[in-house]
N, C-alpha and C positions, 0 to 999 in steps of 0.2 A: 504494500500500500504506500502511495506517495505521502511523504511526511506533511505536505501542505494541502492535501485533499480535504474537501468539506467533511467527508466521513471521519477522517483522522482528527480534524479540529473538533467535531461534535463529540467524538469519543473522549478526547483529551479534556474537554470542558465538563463532561459529566462524570468522569472518573474521580473518585475520592480515595484518600488513603484508607486501606483496609476494606475496600469493596469486595476483595477476594474472600475475606473471612465471612462477610455478610452473605455472599452468594453461596458459599459452602454450607453455612448454617441453614439458609433457606432451602437448599437442595436436600439436606438431610431431613428436614421437616416434611418435605414433599414426598420423599421416597424412603421412609423409615425401614422398609423391608429389604432395601438394597444396600444397606450400609456395610462397609468393610472396615478393617482396623485402620486402613489409610485415612478414612474419614475422621476417626476419633483423634488420631495423632495430629492430623493436619489442623483440626479445629482447635486443639489445645495450643499448638505452636503459634498459630496466627493470633489467637486470643491473647496469648502471653506477650507477643510482639506488640499488639495494640496497647495493652495495659502498660507495658514498659515505656512505649513512646509517649503516651498520655501523661504518665507519671514524670518522665524526664522533662516534658514541656512545662508542666506545673512547677517543677523545681527551677527550670531556667527562668520562668517568670518571677518566681520568688527571689531568685538571686538578684534580678534587676531591682526589685523593690526593697531588698534587705539593706540595712545601713552598715552592717559589720560582717567581716569574714573571719572564719576560724579554720585552722588547719589541724587535722588529726593525723599526726605523722607516725608511720609504721615502717616496717622493713620488708613487707611482703604484700602481694595483692589482696584486696578484700576477700575475706572468707577462705584464704589459702590454708591457714592453720589456726591454732588456738588464739594467739594474739590478734591475728587478722580477723577472726570471727568477732571477738569482743570489741575491737576498735571500730569495725564496720557497723556493729549494732549501736555503738555510741553515736556515730554519725547519724544514723537513722533516727535514733531517739532524740537527739538535739534538734534535728531539722523538723521534727514533728511538733515540738512544744515551744519553740522560741522563734517568732517571726522576725524579730529584729536582727538576728544572726543567721548566717548561712555557713554550714560546715562542709568542708571538703575532706575526703580521705586522700592521703598523699603517701606514695611509696617510691623508692628509687628504682629507676629503670633506664636502660641504655637508650631506648627509643621513647621520647616523650609523647604523650597523648592524653586527651581527656575522655572519660567514658562514664558509664552508668551501669551498675550491677546490683540487682536485687534491691532496688530502692536506695542505693548508695552512690552518690556522685563522687568520682575519684579523679585524681591527677597522677599520672605516671611521670616522674620528673628525673632528669639527669641530676645526679648528686651535686655536681659542680654548678648547677644552674638554679639553686634554691633561691638566690637573690632575685632573679627575674620572676620566679613564681610569686614571691611575696609582693613584688611591685605590681605585677599584672592583676593579681587577685585582690589587691589593696587589703592585705591581711592585717587584722587587729589583734589576733591572739593565736598562740600555737600550743597545742598539747603534744608532747613527745611521748608516744606509747612504746616505741622501740627505736633505737638509734643505729642498729646494724645497717651498714651500707651508706650511712651518712657521715659527713665530716664533723670534726670537733668544732669547726668554725660555725656550722649551722646550729649545733647545740649551744654554743656560747653567744649566739646572737642576742643583742640587747633588745629589750621590749617585753611586754606581757607574755608570759609563757609558764607552763607547768610540766612536771615530769610525772609520768604514770608508770609504775613498776609492775610489770606482769610476770617477771621471773627474776632470777639472780644474776642475769648476764651483765648487769650494770657494774657489778664488782667482782664476780667470779663465775666461772663456768661449771662449778662443782655439781650442780644439779644434773649435769649430763655425764658425769664421770663415775665409773664403777671399776674397781681394780680386781674384781673376782672375789673379794672378801667383804667389801663394804663401800659405802659412798665416801668420797673425799670429805675430810673433816673441815675444810675451810681454806681460804686463800692464804698462801705464803709465796712470796716472790719466786724463790727457787723452785718450789714444787709446781707453781703455775707455769713457769717457763718450760718445765719438763712435759707437763700435760698439753700445753697449747702449742708447743713447737716453736717458741720464741725465747729470746734470752731474758734473763732476770732484769737487766737494765731497762728493757722496753716495757716490761710489766710495771716496774716502779714508776717509770715516766708516764705511762698511761694513767695510773691511779692518781699521780700528782696533778696531771692536767684535769682530770675529772673533778678532783676536789676543788679546783679553782672555779670550775663552771657551776658547781652546785649552788652557790649563793645567788646566782643570776636567775634562778627559778623562783617564781612567785609562790608556788605551792608544789609539794611533793606528795604523791599518793602511792599506796601499795595495795595489792589485791588481797593480802592476807597478813595475819600477825607474823607468820614465819618470814615472809618477804620483808616486812617492816623491821623485824628484829635484825636480820642480816645486814640490811642497809645501815641501821643505826650502829651496829658493831663496827662497820668499816668507816663511816663518815661522821658519826656523832650526832646525827639528826634522825629523829623518829618521824617517818611519814604518817600522814593521816590514812586511815583505811577506807577504801571505796568498795562498794559492792558492784561487780561487773553486771551490766545488763545483758542477759542472755536471750538469744532468739527463742521464741516459743516453739516447743516441739510437742505436739499432741501425741499421746500414746496410740499405737496402731491397734485397730480393733482385733479382738481375739477371734480368728476365723480358722476353719480347717483349710489345709493346704493341699494343692494339687501339684504334682511334679511332671515336668516334661524334659526328656533327655534326648537331645538330637540337634542337628545343625539347623540353622535358620533358612530352611528351604521350603517353598510352597508344597513340594512333593511330600514333605514330611508332615503335612497337615497343619502347619503353623497358622495359616490364615483361618482355617476352619476352627481351630482351637481358640484363637483370639476373638472370633465372632461369638463363640460359645461363652466366653468369659464375660461378655456384656450382659448375658442372660443369667450369669451365675455370680451376682455381686456379693453373695454371702460367702464366697470362697476366694482364697488367694492362689495365684499361679506362680510357681517358681520355675523359670525356664533356664536350664543349664545348656546354653546354646552358643556355638561359635558363629561368626560372620554377621553379627547383629550390627547394623550401621550405628555408630556412636551418636549421631544427631537425633536418633529416635529415643535416646535415654536421658533422663534427668536423675543423675546418680545411678541407682539400679532400677528405678521405676520406668516402665515403658510409657512414654508420653501419650496421653489420651486415656489412660487407665489408672485407676487407683487400687487395682488388685492384681497387677501383673508386674513381676520383678524378674529381671534378666541377669544371669550370672554367666561368667565365661564357661566354656565347655568343660566337661568333666574328664578325669582320668578313669579308665576302666577299674583300676584298683580301688577307687573311691566310691564306686557305684552303690555298693551295699550301704555304706554310711550315709550318702546323700539321700538315698531312697528312704532311709529311716527318719529323715527330717520332714517328710510329707505324709499325708493320710492316704493319698491315692496317686498312683502313677498312670499317666495317659499316653498312649502311643496312637495318634490319630492319622497315621500315614495314608496317603492316597494310593501309593504303589509300594509294595514290599515283596521281594522275592522270598524272603525268609522271616525277617523281623527279629534279628538277633537281640536287640535291646529289650524287647518285650519278654523274651524267654529268659534273658539274664536277670531281669527284675523279678520275675516269678521264682527263679531259682534261689535268689537271695531272700525270699520270704516276703517281698513287698506285695501289696494289693495292687493289681494291675488291670486296666481295661484297655482294649485296643480295637482298632477297626478290623473289618474282615477283608482287608486288601490283600490280594496275592497269597503269599505263603502264610499269612496270619489267619486265614479263613477258619481253620480248625480251632483257634483259640480266641477269635474275635467276638465282640459283643455288639458292635454297631456298624452301620453302613458307612463306608468311607465317603467323606465330603458332605455328609448329612448333619447339619448343625443341630437340628431338632433331636435327632437320634443320639448325638454326643451328649447334649445337655441332659437328656433323660437317663442315659447310661451313667453319667457322673452322679446324679442325684440318687439313683438306685444303689450304686456302689458305696457311696458314703453314708 
């Protein structure tokens, strides 16, 4: 189609962001009997994209209207590990309750860019360019939640700032060290040099520099009495205790579990099984499958489903153990010359139902490709 044709102009003028998601949703309502697992994964992915876009637009607008900017400085991307989770949740918490301030999550990165992740606006910044970041964002306050990857110059920066201690790394790496008999008893220059692979002079110099920086912080916080005590022993200052804000995690419903052992191929009946799981919301499906596209997963959960979890393929030696984790094993293949996994599962004492495809006909209980028959067989077996 010519880019300047009347048809093209009319289409461009009527198209809106996320019309694809709306069209998919409308199609699913019109043809509810023709839905496949692609429909559900597509709907959740596009809905999440829309929500993320709308939330980021609201935050952009709020940034324009807020009078003050705060940096939450960390050493890793948002939600990467423990400190990254807690620092990211603090950004989210602060941006929800205080309209005068706007908070950014900041971490060191070779390639600078601005992004948005799970409700958290972040800036990846080259460590040596922290000055430009402060100027560009007109920063009024800085919270240092971790300093690894940053320079002492950034830590020593004059102005309103606070130090948040999430671990013992500020004064000693002992919480990571174990010599086979016990945990390191505490920091000593000679011992630290041996553990950390640097010389004692550097350890002493590092501590001396940090002691000079400590008075520049307006406040110092620790996540526990243990962390506060260790800091006080080293630097003579007792931090205030803060209670980290943790992301809410609802307990997973207690449901019986179905197991699938096989590669992610249509011929193995994966599409039939996934369609059946939409009709079996009272059960969870654990799929031990290879070749699952990563973009279909959120963690281990299959996007579009709240009762399907995908794990990597299994080793044959682990089959009996894994089968013991579920209440029922399903082999819904469309074609099988023999059906080895169905027979192996039966041999290790697992409860198994399988289709009557090919060589499984003599042990099968439902017609291959028949979703209704599979749903009925699952409910009867469990």
